[in-house]
Structures are given as structure tokens and as C-alpha cells.
C-alpha positions in Angstrom: -34.7 36.0 -63.7 -36.8 33.0 -64.6 -39.9 35.2 -65.0 -38.0 37.6 -67.2 -36.7 34.9 -69.4 -40.2 33.5 -69.8 -41.4 36.9 -71.0 -38.4 37.2 -73.4 -39.0 33.7 -74.7 -42.6 34.8 -75.6 -41.5 38.0 -77.3 -38.5 36.8 -79.4 -40.8 34.5 -81.7 -42.9 37.6 -82.6 -39.9 39.6 -83.7 -38.5 36.4 -85.6 -41.8 36.2 -87.5 -41.3 39.7 -88.5 -37.8 38.8 -89.6 -39.3 35.9 -91.6 -41.5 38.5 -93.4 -38.4 40.6 -94.3 -36.6 37.6 -95.7 -39.4 36.4 -97.8 -39.9 39.9 -99.3 -36.2 40.0 -100.0 -36.3 36.6 -101.6 -39.3 37.6 -103.7 -41.5 34.9 -102.3 -43.9 37.6 -101.1 -44.3 40.4 -103.6 -45.9 43.9 -103.0 -48.7 43.2 -105.3 -49.9 40.4 -102.8 -49.9 42.7 -99.8 -53.1 44.4 -100.5 -55.1 41.1 -100.8 -53.5 39.6 -97.9 -54.0 42.7 -95.8 -57.7 42.8 -96.7 -57.9 39.1 -95.9 -56.4 39.6 -92.4 -58.4 42.7 -91.5 -61.8 41.5 -93.0 -61.7 37.7 -92.2 -58.9 36.4 -90.0 -58.8 39.1 -87.3 -62.6 39.3 -87.0 -62.6 35.5 -86.5 -59.8 35.7 -83.9 -61.9 38.3 -82.0 -65.1 36.2 -82.3 -63.2 33.1 -81.0 -61.9 34.9 -77.8 -64.9 37.2 -77.0 -68.1 35.2 -77.7 -67.6 33.0 -74.5 -65.4 35.3 -72.4 -66.3 35.2 -68.8 -64.3 38.4 -68.0 -66.6 40.3 -70.4 -69.7 39.4 -68.6 -68.7 41.8 -66.0 -69.8 45.5 -66.5 -66.6 46.8 -65.0 -64.7 45.4 -67.9 -67.2 46.3 -70.4 -67.3 49.9 -69.4 -63.6 50.5 -68.2 -61.7 48.8 -70.9 -62.6 50.9 -74.0 -62.6 54.0 -71.8 -59.2 53.4 -70.6 -58.0 52.4 -74.2 -59.2 55.7 -75.5 -57.8 57.8 -72.8 -54.4 56.0 -72.8 -54.0 56.5 -76.6 -55.1 60.0 -76.6 -52.8 60.7 -73.8 -49.8 59.2 -75.7 -50.6 61.3 -78.6 -50.6 64.4 -76.4 -47.3 63.4 -74.9 -45.8 62.9 -78.3 -47.2 66.2 -79.6 -45.7 68.1 -76.5 -42.3 66.4 -77.2 -42.5 67.4 -80.8 -43.2 71.0 -80.0 -40.4 71.0 -77.5 -38.0 69.6 -80.1 -38.9 72.3 -82.5 -39.4 70.4 -85.9 -38.8 72.6 -89.0 -42.2 72.0 -90.5 -45.8 71.3 -89.3 -45.8 68.1 -91.3 -42.8 66.8 -89.5 -44.3 67.8 -86.1 -47.8 66.2 -86.8 -46.1 63.1 -88.1 -44.0 62.5 -85.1 -46.9 63.1 -82.7 -49.1 60.7 -84.7 -46.6 57.9 -85.2 -44.9 58.1 -81.7 -48.3 58.5 -80.0 -49.9 55.3 -81.6 -48.5 52.0 -80.3 -48.6 48.7 -82.0 -51.9 47.8 -80.1 -53.0 44.6 -82.2 -50.7 42.0 -83.6 -47.9 41.9 -81.2 -49.9 42.3 -77.9 -52.6 39.7 -78.9 -50.3 36.6 -78.8 -48.4 38.1 -75.9 -51.5 38.4 -73.8 -52.8 35.0 -74.8 -49.5 33.4 -73.8 -48.8 35.2 -70.7 -52.4 35.7 -69.2 -54.9 33.5 -71.1 -58.2 33.9 -72.7 -60.0 36.2 -70.3 -57.4 38.9 -70.5 -57.3 38.6 -74.4 -61.0 39.2 -74.5 -60.4 42.5 -72.4 -57.5 43.4 -74.6 -59.9 43.4 -77.7 -62.4 45.7 -75.8 -59.5 47.9 -74.7 -58.5 48.2 -78.4 -62.1 49.4 -79.3 -61.2 52.5 -77.3 -57.8 52.6 -78.9 -59.3 52.4 -82.4 -61.7 55.3 -81.7 -58.7 57.4 -80.5 -56.6 56.4 -83.5 -59.2 57.4 -86.1 -60.5 60.6 -84.3 -57.7 62.1 -82.2 -54.7 60.8 -84.1 -56.2 61.3 -87.6 -57.3 64.9 -86.7 -53.9 65.7 -85.6 -52.1 64.3 -88.7 -54.5 66.1 -91.0 -55.0 69.1 -89.0 -58.8 68.8 -89.1 -61.8 68.8 -86.9 -61.7 66.1 -84.2 -64.8 63.9 -85.1 -65.3 64.9 -88.8 -64.7 61.4 -90.0 -65.8 59.4 -87.0 -67.3 56.7 -89.2 -63.8 55.6 -89.9 -63.9 54.0 -86.4 -66.5 51.5 -87.6 -63.7 49.1 -89.1 -64.4 45.4 -89.6 -62.6 44.4 -86.4 -64.5 47.0 -84.5 -67.8 45.6 -85.8 -66.5 42.1 -84.8 -65.9 43.2 -81.3 -69.3 44.7 -81.0 -70.9 41.5 -82.4 -68.9 39.2 -80.2 -69.7 41.2 -77.1 -73.4 41.1 -77.9 -73.3 37.4 -78.4 -71.4 36.9 -75.1 -74.0 39.0 -73.2 -77.1 37.3 -75.0 -75.8 33.8 -74.2 -75.1 34.8 -70.5 -78.6 36.2 -70.2 -80.0 32.9 -71.3 -77.6 30.9 -69.3 -75.9 29.4 -72.4 -72.2 28.6 -72.5 -70.4 28.2 -75.7 -67.5 26.2 -74.3 -66.6 22.6 -75.8 -67.9 20.7 -72.8 -71.4 22.4 -72.9 -71.6 22.0 -76.7 -70.7 18.4 -76.5 -73.4 17.7 -73.9 -76.2 19.7 -75.5 -78.3 18.0 -78.2 -78.2 21.2 -80.2 -74.5 21.7 -79.7 -73.1 19.9 -82.7 -73.9 22.5 -85.4 -72.8 25.4 -83.1 -69.7 23.6 -82.4 -68.9 23.2 -86.1 -69.3 27.0 -86.6 -67.2 27.8 -83.5 -64.5 25.3 -84.5 -64.2 26.9 -88.0 -63.9 30.4 -86.5 -61.2 29.2 -84.3 -59.2 27.7 -87.2 -59.6 30.7 -89.3 -58.7 33.1 -86.4 -55.4 31.0 -85.8 -54.1 32.3 -89.1 -54.5 35.9 -88.2 -51.3 36.7 -86.1 -48.7 34.8 -88.1 -49.8 36.3 -91.4 -50.0 39.8 -89.9 -46.4 39.7 -88.4 -45.1 38.4 -91.7 -46.8 41.2 -93.5 -45.3 43.8 -91.0 -41.9 42.5 -91.5 -42.2 42.6 -95.2 -43.5 46.2 -94.9 -40.5 47.2 -92.9 -38.2 45.6 -95.4 -39.7 47.7 -98.2 -38.6 50.8 -96.4 -35.3 49.7 -95.1 -33.3 51.4 -97.9 -35.3 54.5 -97.5 -34.7 54.5 -93.8 -31.0 54.2 -94.2 -30.9 57.3 -96.3 -32.6 59.4 -93.6 -30.5 61.2 -90.9 -32.3 61.4 -87.7 -30.5 59.9 -84.6 -31.9 62.8 -82.6 -35.5 62.1 -83.7 -35.0 58.4 -83.0 -33.8 59.2 -79.5 -36.7 61.4 -78.9 -39.1 58.7 -80.2 -37.5 56.1 -78.0 -37.8 58.4 -74.9 -41.5 59.1 -75.7 -42.5 55.6 -76.9 -40.2 53.3 -74.9 -39.8 55.2 -71.7 -42.4 57.9 -70.8 -45.6 56.3 -72.2 -44.7 52.7 -70.8 -44.1 54.3 -67.4 -47.5 56.1 -67.4 -49.3 53.0 -68.5 -47.7 50.8 -65.8 -48.4 53.4 -63.1 -52.1 53.5 -64.3 -52.3 49.7 -64.1 -50.9 49.9 -60.5 -53.3 52.7 -59.5 -56.6 52.2 -61.2 -59.4 50.2 -59.3 -60.0 48.0 -62.3 -59.9 44.2 -63.0 -56.7 42.2 -63.0 -57.3 41.4 -66.7 -57.5 45.1 -67.6 -54.3 45.7 -65.5 -52.5 42.9 -67.4 -53.6 44.4 -70.7 -52.3 47.8 -69.7 -48.9 46.2 -68.8 -48.5 44.7 -72.2 -49.7 47.6 -74.1 -47.3 49.7 -72.2 -44.3 48.0 -73.8 -45.3 48.2 -77.4 -43.3 50.2 -80.1 -44.9 52.5 -82.6 -47.4 50.8 -85.0 -46.2 50.2 -88.6 -49.6 51.0 -90.0 -49.1 54.7 -89.1 -46.2 54.8 -91.8 -48.6 54.0 -94.6 -51.2 56.6 -93.4 -48.5 59.2 -93.0 -47.4 58.6 -96.5 -50.9 59.1 -98.0 -52.2 61.9 -95.8 -49.7 64.6 -95.9 -47.1 63.3 -93.3 -43.4 63.2 -93.4 -42.2 59.7 -94.3 -38.7 60.3 -93.1 -39.8 61.1 -89.5 -42.3 58.2 -89.6 -39.5 55.8 -90.6 -37.2 57.1 -87.9 -39.9 56.7 -85.2 -40.9 53.2 -86.3 -37.6 51.7 -86.8 -36.0 53.4 -83.7 -38.8 52.3 -81.3 -39.1 48.9 -82.9 -35.4 48.1 -82.5 -35.3 49.4 -78.9 -38.5 47.4 -78.0 -36.4 44.1 -78.4 -34.7 45.2 -75.2 -37.4 47.4 -73.5 -40.5 45.3 -74.1 -39.7 42.4 -71.9 -38.3 44.7 -69.3 -41.4 46.7 -69.0 -43.8 43.7 -69.0 -41.5 42.1 -66.3 -41.6 45.4 -64.1 -45.3 45.8 -64.6 -46.2 42.3 -63.6 -44.2 42.7 -60.5 -45.9 46.0 -59.7 -49.4 44.7 -60.1 -48.6 41.4 -58.3 -48.8 38.9 -61.1 -46.2 36.1 -60.9 
């Protein structure tokens, strides 16, 4: 019970931050005109700095097993979830192709970034967080290839260049820096930089990156909450308890069970197992709503999936993490 309460205590502040975002939107402290600028700031500066901060000197990412397995498992897991959601949508029998594709896309894509990042950091530490970012490299690839191909009904790798987002480029840069410094026997931790004569200018840069990266998660969660508040009235006008139940079954039950079993069975590092356990518990990603809206999807179905799985995640998220940690032997 004490371990469960610890996990719950780590989860609740994240949902409260999203609630803060909803409140500031309702009170007009954050208007929709500011969203685009803040989102660009987050995606193109804050998140890349967070990635650089946790990957450039990450010991776990100096092992080839993590470098190879993490993105591969991320791609396979995300593609598998999309496939499970597509099968569930076909079984359900949606009235239109747009509804079917939207359900498969939105229910198949979990919130792989802004909620799991602080959770992994709080629960497991810096090494696991670095592995999470590399895992997300595979997830991003599946998102923009398999997911988008399904949503738009197009060829799988037609727009593969979309995978080269700023965060992805930041991951590749940070991994390269990590491997190069390891090759030359250089460490970028504070103790080494303080001791080295050349360390002070490097420390200024790494400290700046660290400070900028700290802003990423709070701002992103507030923006997520504000976005969900924008669609609340629209969500209330939709009628889809059955669709929400199907989404919860796929996103909050079947996919988490598959992830946790993979974490238990795969011969991979503990950091990757920990990453799988946290990603298992995630609800549907909010960003999928915006893409569904602008690329021929059904907004009503997307809303039902996101709100349904997010509300249920308040209960299921700590339960799955607790169960997964017990299964892989993490105390």
C-alpha cells in the first residue's frame, strides 16, 4: 500500500497541473491566441533542452543494448497498439471509415511524452529517463508513419520526413554527444566539470540547458489542460458511452497488460523495463485530437476516446505502474 500511495502521489500533481491549465483557460488568463506560440516554444526549445539535459551524460545510453532495443521496442509497441485499436474498431462496427480510422489512431497512440517524463524521473531517475527518450524515438516514428498512414488512408512511409521533428533531432544530437564524450573518456557531470580547467564554460552551457528544460513539463501540462477545456462543451454534446467504454478497454486495459507482460518477458535492461511499465499506463494522447481535426478524422470519436481514457487513467495509471513494478521486481 505504501508503494501504491507513493506512485499515486507522483501521478496526482500531473493531473492537477492539467486542471490548472483548464482553470486558467476558463478565467481567460491563457487565451487560444497564445497557444501556438507556447506550443512552438515548448516543442522547439524547452523539450529539446530537457532531452539534452538528460541524455548528453546518460550512463545507460552508453550501452548498445539500450541504444538498439529502446527505439525498436518503442516502434513495435506503438504500432501494436494501433493494430489492436484498429481490430477493436472493426469489431465495433463504426458507421463510417473516418470514425473507424480516428478511433484506431487516437486509441492506439498513448501520451508518451509529457506525463511519463516526470513520472519516470520521479520514480526511477535519470538513467531510465534517458532510455525513455530513446524509446520515444521509436514511438515518434510509428506515430508519423503507421499512425498517420492509418488516419489518412495513405501509403505507410510517404511522409517519413515528418518523423524528423525537433525533439527527434535533439535525441539524435544528445545520443551522439553522449557516445563521443564516452569514446574520449569525458564526463559531463558537475563534479568532473568543476575539477577540469576547461570545465567552467561547458558547465555554463549545461546549466543553461538544464534551467530551460525545467520549464518544459509544467508548461506542456498546462497547455494540455487548456486544450481539453476548449473541447469540454463539444465533448458534452457527443453521445458515445459505448465508444468510451471500448476505448478504455483498449487503452486502459488490453494495451497496458501487453506492455507489462513485455516488460516482464523481454531480455532487456531494467531501465527499458521501467520505461515500458510507465508507458503501459498512459491514456490517449491529446495531440491526436488536433491532428484528427485537421486530417479528415472524426472529432466526436476523438473526444470520446481522449476524455474517456484520461478520466479512467486517474484510477488505472497508478494501479498499472504498481502492478508492473511488482512484476519486474522493482521496489
